[in-house]
N, C-alpha and C positions, 0 to 999 in steps of 0.2 A: 350538667345537662348532657344527656346522651344524644346520639346521632338521630334517632327516631323523633325525639322531642324537638330537636332543632329543626328537622324537616317539617314537622307539623306547625311549629311557630312561624317558619318562613312562608309556608303555604297560607296560613291565616293572615299574615301581614300583606301578602300579595293580593289576596281576595279583598281585603279591606281597601287597599290602595286602588285596585281596579274599580271597585264599587264607588269610591269617592270620585274618581276621574269621570266615570259615566254619569254620576249624579250632577256633577258640576258642568261638564262640557258637552254631554250628549243628551241633555234633557230636551224634550220636545218644546217648541215655542208655545207660549200661551196664545189662544185665539186672538187676543188683543194686540199681539206683536206681529201678526201677519195681515197684510192689507186685504188679502182674499177672504179672510175669516172675520175681520174686524166688524163689518156691518152685522153679521149674524150674531156675534157676541153681544153687541149693543142691543139688538132686537130681543135677544134672550133676557137681558137685564130689564128691558121694558116690559116684557111679558111676565116676568117675575115680580114686577112692581118695585124694583130697586132703583128708584129715581135719583138717589144720591150718587150711585155709581155711574149712572148715565150722565149726570151733570158734569162729572169729572172728565168724560169723554167728549164733551162739547166745548168748543171755544167760547170764551166770554162774550165774543161778538156774534155767536151763532144765531142764525135766523132760520125759521122753517116757514116757507111760503109767506115771508114778511113778518112773521111773529118772532119777537125776541125770545131768547132762550128760556127765561123763567115762565113766560106766558105759555110757550109751547109745551114745557114740562107740566104745567098746571092742567092744560087741556088733556094731555096724555094721561095724567093721573086720574082725572075725572072720568075719562072714557074707560079706563081700566076698571075703576071702582064700579062703574055701571055694567061691566061685563061685555063691553063692546070693543075691546082693544087688546088683541093678542097677535102681535106681528110675527111673521116668520120670513126668513130670507131664503130664496131658492137659488139665485145666481148673482154674481157681481162681476162687472166689467170695469176696468180702470184704464185711464190714459194719463200719463204724467204730463204736467205742463209747467213744471218748475223743478228745482232741486228736491224739494220735500213736499210737493203738493200734487194732488191727483184729482181729476174729474172721475167720479164713480157713477155708474148707472147700476142701481140695485133693483132686481126683480124679486118680488115676493108676494105674500098674501097677508091680508088682514083677516084674522079669524074673529067672527062675531059670536061670542059665547066661549066660555072656558072649555078648551078641547079635552081637559081631563074630566069634565063633568057632563058636558053635552055630547050626546051620541053622534049627531050629524050637524055640527055648527055650520052656519052659512059662511062663505068666504068671499073675499073680493080681491082680485088680482090688482097689484099696484106696481108702478114703476116710479122709483125715486131717483132724482138726479141730485148728486151731492158733491161738495168739495171737501176733500180729506187732506189733512196735513200731518206730517210726522211730529210727534211730541215725545222726544226722548226715545225710549224703547217701544213706544206704542204709537197710536194715532189718535186724532180727534177730528170731529166734524166741524167745519167752518160754516157751512150752510147746507141746506137741503130744501128740495121742493118737489112737489108732485105736479108735473106738467099737465 
């Protein structure tokens, strides 16, 4: 192997090693891995109708305004099927009250009518108070309510 081929091979190995390092250590975190973006990621799952993914982000003891997890998901599924349930998050404020638990106040809107189909859907501003806990690399809702 001549000097030029060795230099090209060395440069290729360096590029591959740098790319692997960046892919492993410098990847941006998933929205589910950041407390600030976690509620918006779950709202997007609800808007898309991915209720199995939402179920994974809710504690087994989850309640929403006193409704148990499965009942609350059933109501959300029926409302979405009727075209009345497309949530969107505008802002999240959190306050820690334990090692891995936070009180979150989530400001957003409920869009009535599919925004991809309806030209000017009606909206309703909402404020949701929730308790969020760390679940491994992600988070999950323990309870939520609309005051």
